C-alpha positions in Angstrom: -27.7 56.2 36.1 -29.5 59.4 35.1 -32.0 60.9 37.5 -34.8 60.4 35.0 -34.0 56.7 34.5 -33.6 56.2 38.3 -37.1 57.8 38.9 -38.8 55.6 36.3 -37.1 52.4 37.5 -38.0 53.2 41.2 -41.7 53.5 40.2 -41.6 50.1 38.6 -39.7 48.7 41.5 -42.0 50.0 44.3 -45.1 48.8 42.3 -43.7 45.4 41.8 -42.5 45.1 45.4 -46.0 46.0 46.8 -47.8 43.6 44.4 -45.4 40.7 45.3 -45.7 41.3 49.1 -49.5 41.4 48.9 -49.5 38.3 46.9 -47.4 36.5 49.5 -49.6 38.1 52.3 -52.6 36.4 50.8 -51.2 33.0 49.7 -48.3 32.1 52.1 -49.2 29.1 54.1 -47.1 30.2 57.1 -45.9 33.5 58.6 -42.2 34.1 59.2 -41.5 34.5 62.9 -44.1 31.9 64.3 -45.7 32.6 67.7 -44.0 36.0 68.2 -46.2 37.3 65.4 -49.3 36.2 67.3 -48.1 37.7 70.5 -47.5 41.1 68.9 -50.8 40.9 67.1 -52.8 40.0 70.2 -51.2 42.7 72.4 -52.0 45.3 69.8 -55.5 43.9 69.1 -56.6 43.9 72.7 -54.8 47.1 73.7 -58.1 49.2 73.2 -59.8 46.7 75.6 -57.0 46.6 78.1 -55.2 49.9 77.8 -52.3 48.8 79.9 -51.1 46.8 76.9 -50.2 50.0 75.2 -47.2 50.1 77.7 -46.4 46.4 77.5 -42.6 46.4 77.1 -42.4 43.0 75.5 -44.9 44.1 72.9 -43.0 47.3 72.4 -45.1 50.4 73.1 -44.4 52.3 69.8 -45.1 49.2 67.7 -48.3 48.5 69.6 -49.6 52.0 69.2 -49.1 52.1 65.5 -50.2 48.5 64.8 -53.4 48.7 67.0 -55.7 50.4 64.5 -54.8 47.8 61.8 -55.6 44.9 64.1 -59.2 46.0 64.3 -59.6 44.6 60.7 -58.0 41.2 61.4 -54.7 39.4 61.3 -54.1 39.8 57.5 -54.6 43.6 57.6 -52.4 43.7 60.7 -49.5 42.1 58.8 -50.1 44.5 55.9 -49.0 47.3 58.3 -45.5 46.0 57.9 -45.7 46.3 54.1 -46.6 50.0 54.5 -43.7 50.6 56.9 -41.3 48.6 54.6 -42.3 50.8 51.6 -41.7 53.9 53.6 -38.4 52.5 54.8 -37.3 51.8 51.2 -38.4 55.2 50.1 -36.3 56.9 52.8 -33.4 54.5 52.0 -33.8 55.6 48.2 -33.7 59.2 49.2 -30.7 58.7 51.5 -28.7 56.7 48.9 -29.5 59.4 46.3 -27.9 62.0 48.6 -24.8 59.8 49.4 -24.3 57.9 46.1 -26.0 59.6 43.3 -27.1 57.1 40.7 -27.0 54.1 43.0 -30.4 54.5 44.8 -32.2 51.7 42.9 -29.4 49.2 43.7 -29.6 50.1 47.3 -33.3 49.4 47.7 -33.0 46.2 45.8 -30.4 45.0 48.2 -32.7 45.8 51.1 -35.9 44.5 49.7 -34.5 41.2 48.6 -32.2 40.5 51.5 -33.6 37.1 52.8 -34.3 38.2 56.4 -35.9 41.5 55.4 -38.0 40.1 52.6 -39.7 37.6 54.9 -40.2 40.1 57.7 -42.3 42.3 55.6 -45.5 40.4 55.9 -45.2 39.6 59.6 -46.3 41.3 62.8 -42.7 41.6 64.0 -41.0 44.7 65.1 -37.8 44.7 63.0 -39.3 46.4 60.0 -40.5 49.4 62.0 -37.2 49.4 63.8 -35.5 49.8 60.3 -37.8 52.7 59.5 -37.1 54.6 62.7 -33.4 54.2 62.2 -33.3 55.3 58.5 -35.7 58.1 59.2 -33.5 59.5 62.0 -30.4 59.2 59.7 -32.2 60.8 56.8 -33.2 63.7 59.0 -29.7 64.0 60.3 -28.1 64.3 56.8 -30.8 66.9 56.0 -29.6 69.0 58.9 -32.8 68.3 60.9 -30.8 67.5 64.0 -33.4 68.1 66.7 -36.1 66.1 64.9 -33.6 63.3 64.1 -32.8 63.1 67.8 -36.4 63.0 68.8 -37.2 60.3 66.2 -34.3 58.1 67.3 -35.2 58.5 71.0 -38.2 56.3 70.5 -36.3 53.4 69.0 -35.9 51.5 72.4 -39.7 51.3 72.4 -39.7 49.5 69.0 -36.9 47.1 69.9 -35.3 47.4 73.4 -31.7 46.9 72.3 -32.1 50.0 70.2 -31.0 52.0 73.2 -27.4 51.1 72.4 -27.7 53.4 69.3 -28.4 56.6 71.3 -24.8 57.2 72.3 -23.8 57.0 68.6 -26.2 59.8 67.8 -25.0 61.7 70.8 -21.4 61.4 69.5 -22.5 62.5 66.0 -24.2 65.6 67.4 -21.1 66.4 69.4 -18.9 66.2 66.3 -21.5 68.4 64.6 -21.1 70.9 67.4 -24.8 70.6 68.3 -24.5 69.6 72.0 -27.9 71.1 73.0 -29.7 68.7 70.6 -28.4 65.8 72.6 -31.1 66.6 75.2 -33.8 65.6 72.6 -32.4 62.0 72.7 -34.2 61.7 76.1 -37.7 62.5 74.6 -38.9 58.9 74.3 -37.7 57.8 77.7 -39.1 60.9 79.5 -42.5 60.6 77.7 -43.0 56.9 78.4 -41.6 57.2 82.0 -44.3 59.8 82.7 -47.0 57.8 80.9 -46.1 54.8 82.9 -46.0 56.6 86.2 -49.7 57.5 85.9 -50.6 53.9 85.2 -48.2 51.9 87.4 -47.4 54.6 90.1 -43.7 53.9 89.4 -41.5 56.4 87.7 -38.9 53.8 87.2 -41.3 51.3 85.6 -39.2 51.1 82.4 -36.5 49.3 84.6 -38.7 47.5 87.1 -40.9 46.0 84.4 -38.2 45.2 81.9 -39.2 41.7 80.5 -35.5 40.6 79.7 -33.2 39.3 82.4 -29.5 40.0 82.1 -29.0 36.5 83.8 -28.7 33.2 82.1 -31.2 32.7 79.3 -33.4 29.6 79.1 -32.5 29.5 75.4 -28.9 28.7 76.0 -26.0 30.2 74.2 -24.1 29.8 71.0 -21.0 30.7 69.0 -19.6 34.2 69.1 -19.5 34.1 65.3 -23.0 32.7 64.8 -24.4 35.7 63.1 -21.3 36.0 60.8 -21.7 32.4 59.8 -25.4 33.1 59.1 -24.7 36.2 57.1 -25.7 34.6 53.7 -29.1 33.8 55.2 -29.3 37.3 56.6 -28.0 39.5 53.8 -27.6 37.3 50.8 -24.2 36.4 49.2 -24.4 39.3 46.5 -25.1 41.8 49.3 -22.0 40.6 51.2 -19.9 40.9 48.1 -20.6 44.6 48.2 -20.7 45.0 51.9 -17.2 43.7 52.9 -15.3 45.9 50.4 -17.7 48.8 51.2 -16.7 48.8 54.9 -13.0 48.3 54.1 -13.0 51.2 51.6 -14.9 53.5 53.9 -12.3 52.8 56.7 -9.6 53.4 54.3 -11.1 56.8 53.4 -11.3 57.7 57.2 -7.7 56.8 57.9 -6.5 58.6 54.9 -8.1 61.8 56.2 -7.9 61.7 60.0 -10.2 64.5 61.2 -12.9 64.4 63.9 -14.7 67.1 62.1 -14.9 65.1 58.8 -18.5 64.8 57.8 -17.5 61.4 56.3 -16.6 60.2 59.8 -20.0 61.3 61.2 -21.8 59.4 58.4 -19.7 56.3 59.1 -20.6 56.5 62.9 -24.3 56.8 62.1 -24.6 54.4 59.2 -21.9 51.8 59.5 -21.4 52.3 63.2 -25.1 51.8 64.1 -25.5 48.5 62.2 -22.1 47.1 63.3 -22.6 47.8 67.0 -26.1 46.3 66.8 -24.6 43.2 65.1 -21.8 42.9 67.7 -24.2 43.4 70.6 -26.5 40.5 69.5 -23.4 38.3 68.8 -22.2 39.0 72.3 -25.5 38.3 74.2 -26.0 35.1 72.2 -22.5 34.0 73.0 -22.9 34.8 76.7 -26.4 33.2 76.8 -28.1 36.3 78.3 -30.7 38.9 77.5 -33.3 36.4 76.3 -31.4 35.8 73.1 -32.3 32.8 70.9 -29.7 33.5 68.3 -32.5 34.3 65.6 -31.2 35.7 62.3 -34.4 37.8 62.0 -33.3 40.2 64.7 -30.8 41.6 62.1 -33.7 42.7 59.9 -33.7 46.1 61.6 -30.3 47.1 60.4 -30.5 45.9 56.8 -31.0 49.4 55.3 -27.9 50.7 57.0 -25.8 47.7 55.9 -27.1 48.3 52.4 -26.0 52.0 52.5 -22.6 50.7 53.7 -22.4 48.1 51.0 -23.0 50.9 48.4 -19.7 52.5 49.4 -18.5 49.9 46.8 -20.2 52.1 44.3 -17.5 54.8 45.1 -14.8 52.1 45.2 -15.7 50.9 41.7 -15.6 54.4 40.3 -12.3 55.0 41.9 -10.7 52.1 39.9 -12.9 52.2 36.8 -14.2 55.6 36.0 -16.7 54.3 33.4 -20.3 54.7 34.4 -21.8 51.9 32.3 -19.3 49.4 33.5 -19.9 50.3 37.2 -23.7 50.3 36.7 -23.4 47.0 34.8 -21.6 45.3 37.7 -24.1 46.7 40.2 -26.9 45.5 38.0 -25.5 41.9 37.8 -25.1 41.9 41.7 -28.7 43.2 42.2 -30.1 40.8 39.7 -28.3 37.9 41.4 -29.6 39.0 44.9 -33.2 38.6 43.6 -32.5 35.3 41.8 -30.8 33.7 44.7 -33.7 34.7 47.0 -36.3 32.9 44.9 -34.1 29.9 44.1 -33.1 29.2 47.7 -36.6 29.6 49.1 -39.8 27.9 48.1 -42.5 30.6 47.8 -45.2 31.0 48.7 -44.2 29.5 52.1 -45.7 26.2 53.0 -47.5 25.7 56.3 -45.2 25.0 59.1 -45.8 21.4 60.5 -45.7 22.5 64.1 -48.4 25.1 63.4 -50.4 22.6 61.8 -50.3 20.3 64.8 -51.4 23.2 67.1 -54.3 23.9 64.6 -55.4 20.3 64.8 -55.3 20.4 68.5 -57.4 23.5 68.7 -59.8 22.0 66.2 -60.2 19.0 68.5 -60.9 21.4 71.5 -63.4 23.5 69.5 -65.4 20.5 68.4 -65.2 18.3 71.5 -64.7 20.6 74.5 -66.5 23.9 73.5 -66.9 26.2 76.5 -64.1 24.6 78.6 -61.4 26.9 79.9 -58.1 26.3 78.1 -54.6 26.4 79.6 -52.0 26.8 76.9 -48.3 27.7 76.4 -48.2 28.3 72.6 -49.9 31.7 71.7 -51.2 30.1 68.5 -53.7 28.2 70.6 -55.8 31.1 71.6 -55.3 32.7 68.1 -56.8 29.6 66.4 -59.5 29.3 69.0 -60.3 33.0 68.5 -60.6 33.7 72.2 -59.5 36.6 74.4 -56.0 35.7 75.8 -56.4 38.2 78.6 -59.8 37.0 79.8 -58.8 34.5 82.6 -62.3 33.1 82.6 -61.9 31.4 79.2 -58.1 31.0 78.9 -54.8 31.1 80.8 -51.2 31.1 79.7 -49.3 28.5 81.6 -49.9 27.0 85.1 -48.7 28.2 88.4 -47.9 24.7 89.7 -45.2 23.3 87.4 -44.9 20.0 89.2 -48.6 19.0 89.4 -50.4 21.3 86.8 -53.9 20.1 87.7 -53.6 22.0 91.0 -53.9 25.2 88.9 -57.0 24.0 87.1 -60.7 23.3 87.8 -62.5 20.0 86.8 -63.1 19.9 83.1 -60.5 22.4 82.2 -58.3 21.6 79.2 -54.5 22.0 79.0 -52.8 21.9 75.6 -49.1 21.4 75.8 -46.5 21.6 73.0 -42.9 20.4 73.2 -41.4 23.8 72.5 -43.3 26.3 74.7 -44.4 23.9 77.3 -41.0 22.7 78.8 -39.2 26.0 78.0 -41.2 29.2 78.6 -43.9 27.2 80.5 -41.4 25.2 82.6 -43.7 22.1 82.6 -42.1 18.9 81.7 -44.0 16.0 79.9 -43.2 13.8 82.9 -45.1 16.3 85.1 -48.2 15.9 82.9 -47.9 12.1 82.7 -47.5 11.7 86.4 -50.3 14.1 87.4 -53.1 12.0 89.0 -55.9 14.2 87.8 -54.8 14.8 84.2 -56.2 12.4 81.6 -54.6 12.6 78.1 -57.4 13.0 75.5 -55.3 13.7 72.3 -51.8 13.2 71.1 -50.5 14.8 68.0 -47.1 14.1 66.3 -45.4 15.3 63.1 -44.6 12.8 60.4 -41.1 14.1 60.1 -38.9 14.3 63.2 -38.7 17.8 64.6 -36.4 18.5 67.5 -37.0 21.7 69.4 -35.4 23.6 72.1 -34.4 21.5 75.0 -33.9 18.4 72.7 -37.6 17.4 72.7 -39.3 15.7 69.8 -42.0 18.0 68.9 -45.6 17.0 69.7 -48.8 18.5 71.0 -50.6 16.8 73.9 -54.0 17.7 75.2 -55.1 16.8 78.7 -58.4 17.2 80.7 -58.6 17.5 84.4 -60.8 14.7 85.8 -61.3 12.9 89.0 -61.4 9.6 87.1 -58.0 9.2 85.4 -58.5 5.5 85.5 -60.5 5.7 82.3 -58.3 3.9 79.7 -56.1 6.5 78.2 -55.1 4.7 75.0 -57.7 2.8 73.1 -55.8 0.0 71.2 -57.1 -0.3 67.7 -54.6 -2.8 66.5 -51.0 -3.9 66.8 -48.5 -5.9 65.0 -45.2 -7.4 66.1 -42.6 -8.9 63.8 -39.6 -10.8 65.2 -36.5 -11.8 63.1 -34.6 -14.7 64.7 -32.5 -17.4 63.2 -33.5 -20.8 64.8 -35.0 -22.1 61.6 -33.0 -19.9 59.2 -30.8 -21.7 56.6 -28.1 -19.4 55.5 -24.3 -19.5 55.4 -24.2 -16.5 57.8 -26.2 -18.3 60.5 -24.0 -19.9 63.1 -24.4 -21.4 66.6 -23.3 -19.4 69.7 -23.7 -21.2 73.1 -26.6 -23.2 71.5 -28.4 -20.2 70.0 -28.6 -19.6 66.3 -27.4 -16.1 65.4 -26.6 -14.1 62.3 -22.9 -13.3 62.0 -22.2 -10.0 60.4 -18.8 -9.3 59.0 -16.9 -6.7 57.0 -18.4 -8.1 53.7 -21.9 -7.2 54.9 -23.1 -3.6 55.0 -26.6 -4.3 56.0 -28.2 -7.0 58.1 -31.4 -8.8 57.3 -34.3 -6.5 57.9 -38.0 -6.2 58.7 -40.6 -4.4 56.7 -44.1 -3.5 57.9 -46.8 -2.1 55.7 -49.2 0.2 57.5 -52.1 -1.5 55.8 -51.3 -4.7 57.9 -52.8 -2.9 60.9 -55.9 -0.9 61.5 -54.8 2.8 61.6 -56.2 5.1 64.1 -54.4 8.5 65.0 -51.0 7.5 66.3 -48.4 4.8 65.6 -46.1 3.8 68.4 -43.1 2.0 66.9 -40.7 0.1 69.3 -37.6 -1.5 67.8 -35.3 -3.8 69.6 -32.0 -5.5 68.6 -30.0 -8.0 70.6 -26.2 -8.2 69.6 -22.8 -9.3 70.7 -19.6 -7.7 69.5 -16.7 -9.6 68.1 -14.8 -6.4 67.4 -15.0 -3.4 69.7 -18.0 -1.3 68.5 -17.8 2.4 69.0 -20.1 5.3 68.3 -21.5 5.6 64.8 -19.8 2.4 63.5 -22.8 0.2 63.6 -26.3 1.5 63.6 -29.8 0.2 64.3 -31.9 2.1 61.8 -35.6 2.8 61.6 -37.0 4.4 58.5 -40.5 5.4 57.3 -40.4 5.7 53.5 -42.7 6.8 50.8 -41.9 7.4 47.1 -38.2 6.7 47.9 -38.1 9.5 50.4 -37.4 9.1 54.1 -40.4 10.6 56.0 -38.7 9.6 59.3 -35.2 8.4 59.9 -34.0 7.2 63.3 -30.8 5.6 64.4 -28.9 4.5 67.5 -25.3 3.1 67.7 -24.5 -0.4 68.8 -21.7 0.0 71.4 -19.7 -2.8 72.8 -16.2 -3.2 74.3 -16.6 -6.8 75.3 -18.3 -10.0 74.1 -21.4 -9.7 76.3 -24.9 -9.8 74.7 -26.4 -6.3 74.7 -29.7 -4.8 73.7 -30.5 -1.5 71.9 -33.9 0.2 71.4 -35.6 2.7 69.3 -38.9 4.1 70.3 -40.9 6.5 68.1 -44.3 8.0 67.8 -45.7 9.3 64.5 -49.1 10.2 63.0 -51.0 7.2 61.6 -52.0 9.2 58.6 -49.3 7.8 56.3 -49.2 7.9 52.4 -50.7 4.7 50.8 -47.2 3.5 49.6 -45.5 4.1 53.0 -43.3 1.3 54.4 -41.7 0.9 57.8 -38.2 -0.6 57.6 -35.8 -1.7 60.3 -32.2 -3.0 59.8 -28.7 -2.8 61.0 -26.2 -0.7 59.0 -22.6 -2.0 59.3 -21.2 1.4 58.5 -17.6 0.7 59.4 -17.5 -2.9 58.3 -17.2 -4.4 61.8 -17.7 -8.1 63.0 -20.6 -8.9 65.4 -23.4 -11.3 66.1 -27.2 -10.4 65.8 -29.4 -12.7 67.9 -32.7 -11.0 67.4 -34.4 -8.0 65.7 -38.0 -7.2 66.5 -40.5 -4.4 65.7 -43.7 -3.8 67.5 -46.2 -1.2 66.0 -49.1 -0.1 68.0 -51.9 2.0 66.5 -54.3 4.0 68.8 
């Protein structure tokens, strides 16, 4: 691609990218990254009021300092900060690619901008985008022979994302190979500066260690597969990206082994570019596998190394020219791959993003507090609570994150205080179980919010939001019954060839010819709907055959327009011919579509023989 064409296409690309991201900024119903967005935003927003927040290691001091001025204009403008940083990152990536692979710069920045994880990070208040900027800036300066400045810039990367510290040895090695050993001292700039700054605030020169928010012990988030991030690579990079990345790595390694020399500039570039993203990728894979370092196995953490992976992928540009020395053919192949990268991003993701159902429940909960308990102090676990209530999260007179007493939370509260618990943050980060709330003698539940679709969160909890008030009169009725309906399917007066007598009781015999049992249907308009529906299903059965896991299922569905809004199942298990009982209990919002129906039945999935004595459904609305 000629330099002139590359220049004009880059202008079009950058203009289109900025317009697209601003559009999504204004019209997305949800923000990628969830509550962490809010935490970073709030730390930066209140840093001018509480200056110690500028040194908050979870918030990342460099990110906080740069974001803080933008937060003065609100959450939307704060998220626009990442658009600015992303554009600068793409520009430096463009310049770096132009130096390494002349004619391929536009393809490089398309891979970066439209890699799934990076694309969605751009309009968030998350640190990965700034991390990518610091990293590409340091590398760009290095290849421009600005070694001291490169070392100074990269020295601050641990204060954008803590794990960035693992990249400093790579830069030290590159400087040694460049015979610039004295520039290595500049790699300590960030650590020295922040150590001294914290010393005057915390009176502790080792505060970076002593106040580290991440434990190297076992994480509350559990652990996962060592190859988790490899398996998630299509969601991180995009398949077209990977098609270039894998041969790009292999060809680069081939070049290095072909010319074994520690002074080879190609080796130094490999260490800085490919080495940086690969060691970062490997480190996150390891800590998730070991279940340490507070890792949750989130794909978005890879957003920070996308530019370097793209530069590695463009090594395929050299590979193509090695085999087919025809410029138009090579650029044609790269154009198809880049175009496919863009198309797949938009076809696999619904844009603008819809509102997250868990965020909507938190919003409804905070609306209830705002309109019914204005002025009450709020205890919370999800950072979205204080964000939606627009209150200062650091003013303990109006709000408090978590409770000191995990077993009896009311001991940490005063009369009339409100506690809003959600099933993700409450039992995990907050360490408060739902049982502790229900059993607390001074907490009265005043609101219960559930999603229509089942959402299982960390710890295996079904997501919900529960609001409690501390009161000395918990005996006030907690659930006001609006209405209820119970339907029971038994076979005493049922005339059917499948009805038989077992020990004087009429039962339905299900055999291999019947895939489904008789069922029960309830229409929501049969009861007066309030806020919540409690659905309790019971089936009494006796096996003729041995019934194992997932062979025969008791099924509860909530359907509308031929779609399952909620699907629950439990296996019927029996190794003898005793009567047994299985249950399904579910709680969903009462605001159902007009054409919704509740269905209950048995699914004879593996064509077994058994008896059904009774099937019952009880629906309670309150």
